[in-house]
C-alpha positions as CSV (number, residue, x, y, z in Angstrom):
1,M,0.0,0.0,0.0
2,V,1.3,3.4,-1.0
3,S,1.4,6.0,1.8
4,T,0.1,9.6,1.4
5,S,3.7,10.9,1.8
6,Q,5.0,8.7,-1.0
7,V,2.2,10.0,-3.3
8,E,3.0,13.6,-2.4
9,R,6.7,13.0,-3.1
10,R,6.0,11.5,-6.4
11,V,3.6,14.3,-7.3
12,G,6.2,16.8,-6.3
13,R,9.0,15.2,-8.4
14,T,6.6,14.9,-11.4
15,L,5.6,18.6,-11.1
16,L,9.3,19.5,-10.9
17,V,10.1,17.7,-14.2
18,L,7.0,18.7,-16.0
19,S,7.4,22.4,-15.0
20,G,11.1,22.5,-15.3
21,A,11.4,21.3,-18.9
22,P,8.9,24.0,-20.3
23,F,10.7,26.5,-18.1
24,L,14.0,25.8,-20.0
25,A,12.1,26.0,-23.3
26,G,10.4,29.3,-22.5
27,L,13.5,30.8,-21.1
28,D,15.4,30.3,-24.3
29,L,12.8,32.4,-26.2
30,F,14.0,35.5,-24.3
31,V,17.4,34.8,-22.8
32,V,19.2,34.9,-26.2
33,N,18.0,38.5,-26.7
34,V,20.6,39.7,-24.2
35,A,23.4,37.5,-25.8
36,F,22.6,38.8,-29.3
37,T,25.3,41.5,-29.3
38,A,28.0,39.2,-27.9
39,I,27.2,36.6,-30.5
40,G,27.5,39.2,-33.3
41,R,31.0,40.1,-32.0
42,D,32.2,36.5,-32.2
43,F,30.7,35.8,-35.7
44,T,31.9,38.8,-37.7
45,G,31.2,39.4,-41.3
46,H,27.4,38.9,-41.1
47,T,24.7,41.4,-41.5
48,L,22.1,42.2,-38.8
49,A,19.5,40.4,-40.9
50,D,21.7,37.2,-40.8
51,L,22.2,37.5,-37.1
52,S,18.4,38.1,-36.5
53,W,17.7,34.4,-37.3
54,I,19.3,33.4,-34.0
55,L,16.3,35.0,-32.4
56,N,13.6,34.7,-35.1
57,G,14.0,31.1,-36.2
58,Y,13.1,29.7,-32.7
59,P,9.6,31.2,-32.4
60,I,8.7,30.4,-36.0
61,I,9.5,26.7,-35.7
62,Y,8.2,26.5,-32.1
63,A,4.8,28.0,-33.0
64,A,4.4,25.9,-36.2
65,L,5.1,22.5,-34.6
66,L,3.2,22.8,-31.3
67,V,-0.2,21.5,-32.5
68,P,1.2,18.6,-34.7
69,C,3.4,17.5,-31.8
70,G,0.4,17.7,-29.3
71,R,-1.8,15.7,-31.7
72,W,1.0,13.1,-32.2
73,A,1.4,12.8,-28.4
74,D,-2.3,12.1,-28.0
75,R,-1.9,9.1,-30.3
76,V,1.5,7.6,-29.4
77,G,1.8,8.5,-25.7
78,H,2.7,11.7,-24.0
79,K,5.7,10.4,-22.1
80,R,7.5,9.2,-25.2
81,V,7.0,12.6,-27.0
82,F,7.9,14.6,-23.9
83,L,11.2,12.7,-23.3
84,L,12.1,12.8,-26.9
85,G,11.5,16.6,-27.0
86,L,13.5,17.1,-23.8
87,A,16.4,15.0,-25.2
88,L,16.4,16.8,-28.5
89,F,16.3,20.2,-26.8
90,T,19.2,19.2,-24.5
91,L,21.4,17.9,-27.3
92,A,20.7,20.9,-29.5
93,S,21.6,23.2,-26.6
94,A,25.0,21.4,-26.3
95,A,25.6,21.7,-30.0
96,A,24.6,25.4,-29.9
97,A,27.1,26.1,-27.2
98,A,29.9,24.5,-29.4
99,S,28.7,26.1,-32.7
100,P,31.7,27.0,-34.9
101,S,29.7,29.2,-37.2
102,L,26.6,31.3,-37.4
103,A,24.9,28.9,-39.7
104,A,25.5,26.0,-37.3
105,L,24.1,28.1,-34.4
106,I,21.0,28.9,-36.3
107,G,20.5,25.3,-37.2
108,C,20.8,24.3,-33.6
109,R,18.3,26.9,-32.6
110,L,15.8,25.4,-35.0
111,V,16.3,21.9,-33.5
112,Q,15.9,23.4,-30.0
113,A,12.6,24.8,-31.1
114,A,11.4,21.5,-32.4
115,G,12.3,19.8,-29.1
116,A,10.5,22.6,-27.2
117,A,7.4,22.2,-29.4
118,A,7.3,18.5,-28.4
119,L,7.8,18.9,-24.7
120,T,5.6,21.9,-24.0
121,P,2.1,20.5,-24.7
122,T,2.9,17.0,-23.5
123,S,4.1,18.3,-20.1
124,L,0.7,19.8,-19.4
125,G,-1.1,16.7,-20.7
126,L,1.0,14.4,-18.4
127,L,0.6,16.7,-15.5
128,I,-3.2,16.7,-15.7
129,H,-3.2,12.9,-15.5
130,A,-0.4,12.5,-13.0
131,V,-1.9,14.5,-10.0
132,P,-4.9,13.7,-7.9
133,A,-8.1,15.5,-9.0
134,E,-8.1,17.7,-5.9
135,Q,-4.5,19.0,-6.6
136,R,-5.0,19.4,-10.4
137,A,-6.0,23.1,-10.5
138,R,-3.2,24.1,-8.2
139,S,-0.6,22.1,-10.1
140,V,-1.7,23.5,-13.5
141,R,-1.4,27.0,-12.0
142,I,2.1,26.3,-10.8
143,W,3.0,24.9,-14.3
144,A,1.5,28.1,-15.9
145,S,3.1,30.5,-13.5
146,I,6.6,28.9,-14.0
147,G,6.1,29.3,-17.7
148,A,5.3,33.0,-17.3
149,L,8.2,33.3,-15.0
150,A,10.5,31.9,-17.6
151,S,9.6,34.6,-20.1
152,A,10.1,37.4,-17.6
153,L,13.4,35.9,-16.2
154,G,15.0,35.5,-19.6
155,P,16.7,38.9,-19.7
156,V,17.7,38.5,-16.1
157,V,19.4,35.1,-16.6
158,G,20.9,36.2,-19.9
159,G,22.4,39.3,-18.4
160,F,24.5,37.3,-15.9
161,L,25.5,34.4,-18.2
162,V,26.7,36.7,-21.0
163,E,29.3,38.1,-18.6
164,L,30.9,34.6,-18.7
165,S,30.3,33.9,-22.4
166,W,27.3,33.9,-24.7
167,R,27.9,30.1,-25.0
168,W,26.8,29.7,-21.4
169,V,23.3,30.8,-22.4
170,F,23.0,27.4,-24.2
171,L,25.4,25.4,-22.1
172,I,23.5,25.9,-18.9
173,N,20.6,23.9,-20.4
174,V,22.7,20.7,-20.7
175,P,23.1,19.6,-17.0
176,I,19.6,20.7,-16.1
177,G,18.2,18.9,-19.2
178,I,20.0,15.7,-18.4
179,A,18.9,15.8,-14.7
180,L,15.3,16.4,-15.8
181,L,15.5,13.6,-18.4
182,V,16.8,11.0,-15.9
183,L,14.2,12.0,-13.3
184,G,11.5,12.0,-15.9
185,I,12.2,8.5,-17.0
186,R,11.9,7.4,-13.4
187,V,8.8,9.3,-12.1
188,I,6.6,10.2,-15.0
189,R,3.7,7.9,-15.7
190,D,2.7,7.7,-19.3
191,Y,-0.6,8.8,-20.6
192,R,-2.0,7.9,-24.1
193,A,-5.4,9.1,-25.3
194,E,-7.9,6.3,-26.1
195,D,-7.9,7.4,-29.8
196,T,-9.3,4.7,-32.0
197,E,-9.1,6.8,-35.2
198,P,-6.9,4.9,-37.6
199,E,-5.7,7.7,-39.8
200,V,-3.2,10.4,-39.2
201,D,-4.0,13.7,-40.9
202,V,-0.6,14.3,-42.5
203,V,-2.0,16.8,-45.0
204,G,-3.5,18.8,-42.1
205,A,-0.3,18.7,-40.1
206,V,1.7,20.0,-43.1
207,L,-0.8,22.8,-43.9
208,L,-1.0,24.0,-40.3
209,T,2.8,23.9,-40.0
210,V,3.3,25.9,-43.2
211,G,0.5,28.3,-42.4
212,I,1.7,29.2,-38.8
213,G,5.3,29.2,-39.9
214,A,4.6,31.6,-42.8
215,L,2.5,33.9,-40.5
216,A,5.2,33.9,-37.9
217,L,7.9,34.6,-40.5
218,A,5.9,37.6,-41.8
219,L,5.3,39.0,-38.3
220,V,8.9,38.5,-37.3
221,E,10.5,40.0,-40.4
222,G,7.9,42.6,-41.3
223,S,9.9,45.6,-40.0
224,A,13.2,44.4,-41.3
225,W,12.0,43.4,-44.8
226,G,9.3,46.1,-45.2
227,W,5.6,45.3,-44.8
228,T,5.0,45.9,-48.5
229,S,8.0,43.9,-49.6
230,A,7.6,40.9,-51.9
231,G,8.9,38.6,-49.2
232,I,6.3,39.7,-46.6
233,I,3.4,39.8,-49.1
234,T,4.4,36.3,-50.3
235,S,4.6,35.0,-46.7
236,L,1.2,36.4,-45.8
237,A,-0.3,35.0,-49.0
238,V,1.1,31.5,-48.2
239,A,-0.1,31.8,-44.6
240,V,-3.6,32.7,-45.6
241,A,-3.8,30.1,-48.3
242,A,-2.4,27.3,-46.1
243,L,-4.6,28.2,-43.1
244,I,-7.8,28.3,-45.3
245,A,-6.9,25.0,-46.8
246,F,-6.2,23.6,-43.3
247,A,-9.6,24.7,-42.1
248,A,-11.3,23.1,-45.0
249,N,-9.3,19.9,-44.6
250,N,-9.7,19.9,-40.8
251,W,-13.5,20.1,-41.1
252,R,-13.8,17.1,-43.5
253,H,-11.1,14.8,-42.2
254,R,-12.0,11.7,-40.1
255,S,-9.1,12.3,-37.7
256,P,-8.4,16.1,-37.8
257,I,-5.4,17.7,-36.2
258,I,-7.6,20.1,-34.3
259,P,-11.0,18.4,-33.6
260,P,-13.7,21.0,-34.2
261,S,-15.4,19.9,-31.0
262,L,-12.6,21.7,-29.1
263,L,-13.7,25.1,-30.2
264,K,-17.2,24.4,-28.9
265,V,-15.8,24.3,-25.3
266,R,-16.5,27.8,-24.1
267,T,-13.5,28.1,-21.7
268,F,-11.1,26.7,-24.2
269,A,-12.2,29.0,-27.0
270,W,-12.1,32.2,-24.8
271,S,-8.9,31.2,-23.1
272,T,-7.2,30.8,-26.5
273,I,-8.4,34.3,-27.5
274,A,-7.4,35.9,-24.2
275,V,-4.0,34.2,-24.2
276,T,-3.3,35.5,-27.7
277,F,-4.0,39.1,-26.7
278,F,-2.3,38.9,-23.4
279,S,0.8,37.3,-24.9
280,A,1.0,40.2,-27.4
281,T,0.8,42.9,-24.7
282,F,3.2,40.9,-22.5
283,G,5.8,40.3,-25.2
284,A,5.8,43.9,-26.4
285,G,5.7,45.3,-22.8
286,L,8.6,43.2,-21.5
287,L,10.9,44.0,-24.5
288,S,10.0,47.7,-24.5
289,R,11.1,48.0,-20.9
290,V,14.3,46.2,-21.7
291,F,14.9,48.7,-24.5
292,W,14.0,51.7,-22.3
293,L,16.5,50.6,-19.6
294,Q,19.3,50.0,-22.1
295,D,18.7,52.6,-24.8
296,V,17.4,55.5,-22.8
297,W,18.8,55.0,-19.3
298,G,22.0,53.3,-20.5
299,Y,21.8,50.3,-18.3
300,S,24.2,47.4,-18.8
301,A,23.0,43.8,-19.3
302,I,23.4,43.0,-15.6
303,Q,21.8,46.2,-14.5
304,T,18.9,45.5,-16.8
305,G,18.5,42.0,-15.4
306,L,18.5,43.2,-11.8
307,A,16.0,46.0,-12.7
308,I,13.6,43.4,-14.2
309,A,14.0,40.8,-11.4
310,P,11.4,42.2,-8.9
311,G,8.5,41.9,-11.5
312,P,8.9,38.1,-12.1
313,L,9.1,37.6,-8.3
314,M,5.5,38.7,-8.1
315,V,4.3,36.1,-10.6
316,P,4.3,32.9,-8.4
317,V,3.0,34.8,-5.4
318,F,-0.1,36.2,-7.2
319,A,-0.6,32.9,-9.1
320,M,-1.2,31.3,-5.8
321,A,-3.4,34.2,-4.7
322,G,-5.4,33.7,-7.9
323,Q,-5.9,30.0,-7.0
324,A,-7.1,31.0,-3.5
325,M,-9.6,33.4,-5.0
326,T,-11.2,30.9,-7.4
327,R,-13.7,29.6,-4.8
328,R,-15.2,33.1,-4.4
329,V,-14.5,34.9,-7.6
330,S,-15.0,33.6,-11.2
331,T,-11.9,32.8,-13.2
332,G,-12.9,35.3,-15.9
333,V,-12.8,38.2,-13.3
334,I,-9.5,37.0,-11.9
335,A,-7.9,36.9,-15.3
336,A,-9.4,40.3,-16.3
337,T,-8.2,41.9,-13.1
338,G,-4.7,40.7,-13.9
339,C,-4.9,42.1,-17.4
340,L,-6.1,45.5,-16.0
341,L,-3.2,45.5,-13.5
342,W,-0.8,44.9,-16.3
343,A,-2.4,47.9,-18.3
344,A,-2.4,50.1,-15.1
345,G,1.3,49.4,-14.4
346,T,2.1,50.3,-18.0
347,V,0.2,53.6,-17.7
348,Y,2.1,54.4,-14.5
349,M,5.4,54.0,-16.2
350,L,4.2,55.9,-19.2
351,L,3.4,58.9,-17.0
352,A,6.4,58.6,-14.6
353,V,9.6,57.8,-16.6
354,G,11.9,60.6,-17.6
355,P,15.3,60.9,-19.3
356,E,17.3,60.4,-16.1
357,P,17.2,57.0,-14.2
358,H,15.0,57.1,-11.1
359,Y,14.3,53.4,-10.9
360,F,12.7,53.2,-7.4
361,T,10.1,55.8,-8.1
362,E,9.5,55.5,-11.9
363,M,10.1,51.9,-12.9
364,L,9.9,49.7,-9.8
365,P,6.3,50.5,-8.8
366,A,5.1,49.9,-12.4
367,W,7.1,46.7,-12.6
368,L,5.6,45.3,-9.4
369,I,2.1,46.2,-10.5
370,T,2.5,44.5,-13.9
371,G,4.1,41.4,-12.2
372,M,1.0,41.1,-10.0
373,G,-1.1,41.2,-13.2
374,V,0.9,38.5,-14.9
375,G,0.6,36.3,-11.9
376,L,-3.2,36.6,-11.9
377,A,-3.8,36.6,-15.6
378,M,-1.5,34.0,-17.4
379,P,-1.9,31.0,-15.0
380,T,-5.6,31.6,-14.8
381,M,-5.9,31.6,-18.6
382,L,-3.8,28.5,-19.2
383,S,-5.4,26.5,-16.4
384,S,-8.9,27.5,-17.6
385,A,-8.1,26.4,-21.2
386,T,-7.9,22.7,-20.3
387,A,-10.3,22.6,-17.4
388,E,-13.3,21.4,-19.3
389,L,-11.5,19.5,-22.2
390,P,-12.0,15.7,-22.5
391,P,-8.9,13.8,-21.4
392,A,-8.3,12.5,-24.9
393,R,-7.7,16.0,-26.1
394,S,-5.5,17.5,-23.4
395,G,-2.3,17.3,-25.4
396,T,-3.9,18.9,-28.5
397,G,-5.7,21.5,-26.5
398,S,-2.6,22.5,-24.6
399,A,-0.7,22.7,-27.9
400,V,-3.4,25.0,-29.5
401,V,-3.3,27.4,-26.5
402,N,0.5,27.5,-26.5
403,M,0.6,28.1,-30.2
404,A,-1.8,31.0,-29.7
405,R,0.6,32.2,-27.0
406,Q,3.6,32.1,-29.3
407,V,1.8,33.8,-32.2
408,G,0.5,36.5,-29.9
409,T,4.0,37.1,-28.5
410,V,5.5,37.3,-32.0
411,F,2.7,39.7,-33.1
412,G,3.2,42.0,-30.1
413,I,7.0,42.2,-30.7
414,A,6.3,42.9,-34.4
415,L,4.0,45.8,-33.5
416,L,6.7,47.0,-31.0
417,V,9.4,47.1,-33.6
418,A,7.1,48.7,-36.2
419,I,6.0,51.5,-33.8
420,L,9.3,52.1,-32.1
421,G,11.5,52.4,-35.2
422,S,15.0,53.8,-34.6
423,P,14.5,57.1,-32.7
424,T,17.5,59.3,-31.9
425,G,17.7,61.8,-29.1
426,Y,15.4,61.8,-26.0
427,A,12.6,63.7,-27.6
428,E,12.2,61.1,-30.4
429,Q,12.7,58.3,-28.0
430,H,10.0,59.6,-25.6
431,R,7.5,60.0,-28.4
432,A,8.2,56.6,-29.8
433,F,8.0,54.8,-26.5
434,T,4.9,56.7,-25.5
435,N,3.2,55.3,-28.6
436,V,4.5,51.8,-27.7
437,F,3.3,52.0,-24.1
438,W,-0.2,53.1,-25.2
439,M,-0.3,50.2,-27.6
440,V,0.6,47.8,-24.8
441,T,-2.1,49.3,-22.6
442,V,-4.8,49.1,-25.2
443,I,-4.1,45.4,-26.0
444,G,-4.0,44.7,-22.3
445,V,-7.5,46.1,-21.9
446,V,-8.7,44.0,-24.9
447,A,-7.2,41.0,-23.2
448,A,-9.2,41.9,-20.1
449,V,-12.5,42.0,-22.0
450,A,-11.7,38.6,-23.7
451,S,-10.9,37.1,-20.3
452,L,-14.4,37.6,-19.1
453,G,-15.4,34.7,-21.3
454,L,-13.2,32.3,-19.3
455,T,-15.7,31.8,-16.5
456,Q,-16.3,28.1,-16.1
457,R,-19.6,26.5,-15.3
458,R,-20.3,26.5,-11.6
459,K,-19.8,22.8,-11.3
460,A,-16.4,23.0,-12.8
461,R,-15.4,25.9,-10.5
462,L,-16.3,24.0,-7.4
463,A,-14.4,21.0,-8.5
464,A,-11.3,23.1,-8.7
């Protein structure tokens, strides 16, 4: 007979692995931003456009492969796909750290992204089935808050590692990845959906991958190539054509990549919409603050990391506060409150910051308020997304929401780059950043409105 303490230890170790692996994957989306300049110094003779693929290739492949990997996991087993993704991500990180050329580094980043796309949706699917029902909502919130924390901590971690060498940005993943892999083999219990559909929708998987990849490419490169350039117009045309063809194929196929029944689940549909908007405002808001600290106030990488650190510390605290509130307040109201706190913190900074650094009165209060907002909003959205899904669709559902998260982030950053431009002098910088901060605020309010649709049925809320 298994004791309660043994069950709790196993759940704790399982949560550690299934939260730790996506944390590494999410961290790599942002940590390389700080290492970008150092990498460019080592690999001379390349244009900025060439170097940009170190950053841009990762989210394109990551977003494109999330749903096919989640659907595959529903069919062949989540543990197998999770461990394969973690192993691939770890090996690619080691190769990236040893890259002898820019082309090799970009190739390793693409393989990293493929591994991340495999481990992210499967980690949530495994977690849902690994913990007792009474601990499920709390565990999913921890998983979601750690994912949000990874995004916010990226510049912090990157700032410290770059002081050693940019190669440490990738090398640090290797021992952690190996430890998680060994522990995962021992403690994770496999889950495979009872999917009796004999066919695999290969055409749908290809169309979705091409469509999301082309859309992400257009958003990422729009400012660099020009929004009316042949490359961007072609990418958008391919994205539209592929996604329309995917929708038609998905509707008719016996075993579709995204079952249409998923979109009929109210909390899933609204969570996906809310996550898209909040990820856009979060991605643009985080990066705009990094730019302000470094370009306007002249902070170094380490100073920037330390300045950002207090915000992420609010995320797990308010994620747990959000969980405690669910018995009295609807999930939609909790998530909407988080979005509004994010918008309010952005407005505070918009009105407070000036040309000279006054961090404790101008930046820190805004950063703490927005950190509270992330802690309430993001975990609530992600946990609500899968709360009412059938177990056989947990991997696919998680993949769809995470795909929306990545596309939203890419879209927000694309808007940031397009609005910010290349201002010179404080007057131009202030005007450009003012426009960016208002954009971040408006999208935050839109995310709050969308969040009101997250409210689960009363029965589901009480079960949480």
